[in-house]
DRENMAR-636064 format. One line per field, with one value per residue: residue number from 1; residue in three letters; x, y, z of N, C-alpha, C in turn. Coordinates in steps of 0.2 Angstrom, whole numbers, plus 2048, in hexadecimal, padded with zeros to 3 digits. Layout:
k: [NUM,...]
r: [ala,...]
n_east: [X,...]
n_north: [Y,...]
n_up: [Z,...]
ca_east: [X,...]
ca_north: [Y,...]
ca_up: [Z,...]
c_east: [X,...]
c_north: [Y,...]
c_up: [Z,...]
//
This chain:
k: [1,2,3,4,5,6,7,8,9,10,11,12,13,14,15,16,17,18,19,20,21,22,23,24,25,26,27,28,29,30,31,32,33,34,35,36,37,38,39,40,41,42,43,44,45,46,47,48,49,50,51,52,53,54,55,56,57,58,59,60,61,62,63,64,65]
r: [ser,leu,ser,glu,ala,ala,met,ala,val,leu,arg,cys,phe,lys,glu,ser,pro,glu,lys,arg,leu,lys,val,ser,glu,ile,glu,ala,glu,thr,gln,phe,pro,arg,arg,thr,val,gln,arg,ser,leu,gly,thr,leu,val,glu,leu,gly,phe,leu,gln,ser,leu,gly,gln,gly,pro,ala,ser,arg,tyr,gln,leu,val,phe]
n_east: [803,801,80B,803,807,80D,801,7FD,806,804,7F7,7FA,7FC,7EE,7E7,7ED,7F3,7FF,807,818,820,82A,834,831,826,81B,820,817,80A,807,80A,813,823,833,83C,833,82A,834,839,82D,82A,835,831,825,82B,833,829,823,819,81C,827,839,841,84D,85B,861,85E,856,84D,83D,82F,824,813,813,80D]
n_north: [7FB,80C,81A,829,835,830,82C,83A,83D,837,83C,847,846,843,84A,84F,843,842,84A,851,852,85D,85B,867,86B,860,863,86F,86C,862,867,860,85D,860,853,849,849,844,837,830,832,829,81D,81B,81B,810,806,807,80F,81B,824,82B,837,83F,847,84C,85D,85F,854,84C,845,839,830,820,817]
n_up: [7FF,7FC,804,80B,806,7FA,7F3,7F1,7EA,7DD,7DA,7D6,7C8,7C4,7BD,7B0,7A9,7A1,7A3,7A7,7B6,7C2,7D1,7D8,7D4,7D8,7E6,7E7,7E5,7ED,7FB,802,80B,803,802,807,7FC,7F1,7F7,7F6,7E7,7E5,7E8,7E1,7D5,7D6,7D8,7CA,7C7,7C3,7B7,7B7,7B0,7A9,7B2,7C4,7C6,7BD,7BB,7B8,7B9,7B4,7B1,7AF,7A1]
ca_east: [7FF,806,809,7FF,80C,80F,7FB,7FD,80B,801,7F1,7FD,7FC,7E8,7E3,7F2,7F7,804,80C,81D,820,830,833,82E,81E,818,81F,814,804,806,80D,817,82A,836,83E,82D,82A,83B,839,826,82C,83B,82E,821,830,835,823,820,814,81F,82E,83D,843,853,85F,862,859,852,849,837,82B,81D,812,814,807]
ca_north: [800,812,81F,82F,838,82C,82E,841,83F,834,840,84E,844,841,84E,84E,83E,842,850,850,856,85E,85A,86C,86C,85D,863,876,869,85E,86A,85C,85F,85B,84C,845,848,841,831,82F,831,824,817,81A,818,809,802,807,814,823,824,830,83A,843,845,852,862,860,84F,84D,840,837,82A,81A,814]
ca_up: [801,7FC,809,809,803,7F3,7F1,7F1,7E2,7D8,7D9,7D1,7C1,7C2,7B7,7A9,7A8,79C,7A6,7AA,7BC,7C4,7D8,7DB,7D2,7DD,7EC,7E9,7E5,7F4,800,805,809,7FD,804,807,7F4,7EF,7F9,7F2,7E2,7E3,7EA,7DC,7CF,7D7,7D7,7C3,7C7,7C0,7B4,7B8,7A9,7AB,7B9,7C8,7C8,7B6,7BB,7B6,7BB,7B0,7B3,7AB,79E]
c_east: [805,805,805,802,80D,807,7FB,7FF,807,7FC,7F4,7FC,7F5,7E5,7E7,7F5,7FF,809,812,81F,827,82D,82F,827,818,818,819,80D,802,807,810,81F,82F,839,839,82B,82E,839,831,828,831,836,829,825,833,830,820,81C,816,826,832,840,847,857,860,85C,853,84E,842,833,823,81A,812,80E,808]
c_north: [805,816,825,833,837,82C,834,841,83D,839,845,84C,843,843,84E,847,83D,846,84D,854,857,85D,861,86D,867,861,86A,871,867,860,866,85E,85C,855,847,843,844,83A,82D,82C,82B,81E,816,818,813,805,801,80D,81A,820,82B,832,83F,842,84C,856,861,859,851,846,83F,832,825,817,80E]
c_up: [800,803,807,803,7FB,7EF,7EE,7E9,7DE,7D6,7D4,7CA,7BE,7BB,7B1,7AA,7A5,79E,7A9,7AF,7BF,7CE,7DA,7D9,7D6,7E2,7EE,7E9,7EC,7FA,804,805,805,7FE,804,800,7F1,7F1,7F6,7EB,7E0,7E3,7E4,7D6,7CF,7D5,7CF,7C2,7C2,7BC,7B7,7B2,7AC,7B1,7BD,7C5,7C1,7B6,7BB,7B8,7B8,7B1,7AD,7A8,79C]
//
C-alpha cells in the first residue's frame, strides 16, 4: 500500500496524465516538504507507476502508460 504522500504525488498527474512534472511543481501542489516528495517519487518509480526523465535539477517525472 502506498503512503499518503505517494498518493498525493500520484494525484498531481490525474488531470493531465501526459504531463512531465518537476519536483518543485509537485512540492507546490502537494505542500509536502521536498524530501518527502523525493522519497515518494523514488518509491513510485521503483514500483513502476512513474518514470524519471533527465538527471539532477532537470529531472522530470511522468506517468507510465
